[in-house]
C-alpha positions in Angstrom: 104.0 163.4 69.1 102.6 166.8 68.0 105.1 167.9 65.3 103.5 171.3 65.2 103.9 171.9 68.9 105.5 175.3 69.6 108.9 175.3 71.5 110.1 177.9 73.8 113.6 176.7 75.0 115.8 179.8 74.4 116.2 183.0 76.4 115.7 185.3 73.4 112.2 183.9 72.5 109.3 185.7 74.2 106.2 184.5 72.1 105.4 182.1 69.3 105.9 184.5 66.4 108.4 183.8 63.7 110.5 186.8 64.4 110.9 186.3 68.2 114.4 185.1 67.9 116.2 187.5 65.5 119.7 187.1 66.8 119.5 183.4 67.1 118.0 183.3 63.5 120.2 185.7 61.8 123.6 184.4 63.3 123.0 181.1 61.3 124.2 183.1 58.3 127.7 182.5 59.8 127.5 178.8 58.7 126.2 179.8 55.3 128.9 182.4 54.8 131.6 179.9 55.9 130.2 177.2 53.6 130.2 179.7 50.7 133.8 180.6 51.5 134.8 176.9 51.2 132.7 176.2 48.0 134.3 179.2 46.2 137.7 177.6 46.8 136.6 174.1 45.4 136.6 173.1 41.8 135.9 169.9 39.8 139.1 168.3 41.3 137.8 168.6 44.8 136.7 165.3 46.2 133.0 164.7 46.5 133.2 164.1 50.3 134.7 167.5 50.9 132.1 169.2 48.6 129.3 167.3 50.5 130.7 168.5 53.8 130.8 172.1 52.6 127.1 171.9 51.4 126.1 170.2 54.7 127.8 173.1 56.6 125.4 175.5 54.8 122.4 173.1 55.5 123.3 173.2 59.3 122.8 176.9 59.1 119.6 176.8 57.1 118.1 174.1 59.3 119.0 176.0 62.6 117.6 179.2 60.9 114.3 177.4 60.3 114.2 176.2 63.8 114.8 179.5 65.4 112.0 181.1 63.3 109.3 178.4 63.1 110.2 177.0 66.6 108.2 173.8 66.3 109.0 170.2 66.9 109.5 169.2 63.3 112.0 172.1 62.8 114.0 170.9 65.9 114.4 167.5 64.3 115.4 169.1 61.0 118.0 171.1 62.9 119.5 168.1 64.8 119.5 166.0 61.6 121.7 168.2 59.6 124.1 168.7 62.6 124.2 164.8 62.9 124.9 164.3 59.4 127.8 166.7 59.3 129.3 165.2 62.5 129.0 161.6 61.2 130.6 162.4 57.7 133.2 164.7 59.1 134.5 162.3 61.8 134.6 159.4 59.3 136.4 161.2 56.6 138.8 162.9 59.2 139.8 159.5 60.5 140.4 158.3 56.9 142.1 161.4 55.5 144.0 162.6 58.6 144.5 159.7 60.9 145.1 157.1 58.1 142.3 154.6 59.2 140.6 152.2 56.8 137.1 153.4 56.0 135.5 150.4 57.7 137.4 151.1 60.9 136.6 154.8 60.7 132.8 154.0 60.2 132.8 151.7 63.2 134.4 154.3 65.4 131.9 156.8 64.4 129.1 154.4 65.2 130.7 154.0 68.6 130.7 157.8 69.0 127.0 157.9 68.2 126.2 155.2 70.8 128.3 156.9 73.5 126.7 160.2 72.8 123.2 158.8 73.0 124.1 157.2 76.4 125.6 160.4 77.7 122.5 162.3 76.6 120.1 159.8 78.2 121.9 159.3 81.5 123.5 162.8 82.2 120.7 165.2 83.0 122.6 168.2 84.4 120.5 171.4 84.5 123.6 173.4 84.2 124.3 172.0 80.8 120.9 173.2 79.4 120.5 170.2 77.0 124.3 170.4 75.8 124.9 166.9 77.1 123.9 165.8 73.5 127.0 167.4 72.2 129.5 166.1 74.8 130.1 162.9 72.7 131.0 164.8 69.5 133.2 167.2 71.6 135.2 164.3 73.1 135.5 162.8 69.8 137.0 166.0 68.3 139.5 166.3 71.2 140.5 162.7 70.5 140.8 163.2 66.9 143.1 166.3 67.4 145.3 164.0 69.5 145.7 161.0 67.2 146.2 163.2 64.1 149.9 163.3 63.3 151.7 166.6 64.0 150.7 168.9 61.0 148.8 172.1 60.1 145.6 169.8 60.1 146.3 168.9 63.8 146.5 172.6 64.7 143.1 173.2 62.9 141.6 170.3 64.8 143.0 171.6 68.1 141.6 175.0 67.5 138.2 173.5 66.6 138.1 171.5 69.8 139.0 174.5 72.0 136.5 176.6 70.2 133.8 173.9 70.6 134.4 174.0 74.4 133.6 177.7 74.3 130.5 176.9 72.2 129.2 174.5 74.8 129.6 177.1 77.5 127.7 179.6 75.4 124.9 177.1 74.8 124.7 176.0 78.4 124.6 179.5 79.9 121.8 180.8 77.8 118.8 180.5 80.2 121.0 181.1 83.2 121.8 184.6 82.1 118.3 185.4 80.9 117.3 187.8 83.7 120.5 189.8 83.4 120.9 189.6 79.6 117.6 189.0 78.0 119.2 188.3 74.5 120.8 185.2 76.0 124.0 183.6 74.7 122.6 181.0 72.2 123.4 183.3 69.4 127.2 182.9 70.3 126.7 179.2 69.9 126.0 179.7 66.3 128.8 182.1 65.5 131.4 180.1 67.4 130.2 176.8 65.9 130.5 178.3 62.4 134.2 178.8 63.3 134.5 175.2 64.8 133.1 173.7 61.5 135.3 176.1 59.4 138.4 175.1 61.3 137.5 171.4 61.0 137.2 171.9 57.2 140.4 173.7 57.0 142.0 170.7 58.7 140.6 168.4 55.8 141.2 170.7 52.9 145.0 170.2 52.7 144.4 166.4 52.6 142.8 166.7 49.1 146.1 167.6 47.5 147.4 164.5 45.8 144.4 162.4 46.9 
């Protein structure tokens, strides 16, 4: 595999230059802003897992920002790696903190989500999804998490995150389809909306730190 191979997979990109996707690149600041908001409200009493998630949230924005400027294969892997790390840690901690699962059971469930997500991504090749099939597994897991979480403010935050993620999937999937009518594309909306998804997810977890 050529790790330096240029990638042109989004509507906004028109050439291989670094600044060919300004909207897609700059909207990643939404992740960093949301992470900064969370970190400012944390202190030495905040559990390490929540601090790690907040930092990972910022790295999701940084990794995506690198990908949408460099637009090479290695940057795409970096982008997906930070997202995967956040998803894995968030789901595991949410199952423990919000659903009351044992850590071992939660870890097993997350492994199952990863396996199912990989199977969906490999078998479901729908052009209309524009590569979004990779995120169907995490979306279904988030919906399930919002249902098994006991009624509480945390459950409402998770439900909001699940609904917003559905919107995000739509924005990601329609990027190339609207290219001719709207050259900017819709992928930048995926970034802004997903920053809200992650923020809502973190808001669900934050109350759980009290008394922990």
